[in-house]
C-alpha positions, 0 to 999 in steps of 0.5 A: 504419713499414711498408715493402714490398720487391718482388723479381723472380721471373724467373730466365732471362737472356734466351736465353743459358741463364744465370741471373739474378734479383735482386742481393743487395747491392741487397736486403740493403743497403736491407733492413738500413738500413730494418730497423735504423731500426725499419721493419717490412718485408714481402717480395713477388714476382710468383710468391711464395715464393723469388725467384731470386738472380742468381748473379753477385751471389754472386761474391767481388768483389760482396760487401759488409758488407751481403751478408756480414751477409745470408749469415749471417742465417738469419732473413732467408733464411727470410723471403726464401723466403716472399715474398708473391705480388704480387697479394695485396699492398695498398698501403694497408698500407704507408708506402713501397715499395722495388724492388731491381734485378738484371736479372730485373725487366726481364723480369717486373716491368716488364710486371707489371700488379700491380706497375704498379698498386701503384706507381701507388697508392703514388704517388697516395696520396703515399707514397715509392717507391724503385728501384735499378739495373735496378729503375727500368726497372719504371716503364716502363709506370707512368702518372699519372692524366692518362696521362703517364709517371710519370717524365716531367719528373722527375729520375731515374737507373738502370743506365747504358748504359756499365755495361750495356756493361761487363757485356756484356749490352747485346744480351741485356736486353729494353731499356736502362734509361737509354734507356727513362727518357729515352724516357719523358721522364725527366730522366736523369743518372748519376754515375761507373760503379759509384759511388753516385749517387741522385736524388730528385724528390719522392716518387720515389727512384732509384739508379744501381747496386748501390753506390747501394742504401744511399743510396737506402734512407736517402733513402726513410727520410727521405721516409717520416718527412717524408711 
């Protein structure tokens, strides 16, 4: 069982002068769910090397069992520092792909041609694809062979407008995940803010927020085994 995890390389939070990147919990929780189940995991990012970590995901109130495990995991930290450049990755070598969120993906992965073609290939070859929090936004330009958006008519979720308002970044992000998924024809729904809420529609798995990361990975595991 081989899983690819794709992380952002984008570190600038719009024009605020602040930093962003990927959210630690959304990487660590799924990573350990998959690794503990015996998956062989490869890490990739648009630029390769160390992907930027959103500094807010290191705050005390953002810590979970998975982030604490990550903090003490030198082997995983070393692995994270050496992600493969996305343009060197081939879907044929993996059984599934998982995209952690954080705000970074809205700037780079949502428009990255390698990412778009990679997701298209996974889906076309009947392999499960999972995205959590802001990562469903990377589906913005992903289309099926017939030209329609991949998310059109599918049950999806992602970081909600009310959650974006709560972190006061509504006017900073390039687009709102909830709005974009709806605009593309996705059947968007959400649970309570900051609670675990995951949707699965066939091969497509989406989680609403950081708390949804672990459950999204568990669904991905089941999808791999039943594929």
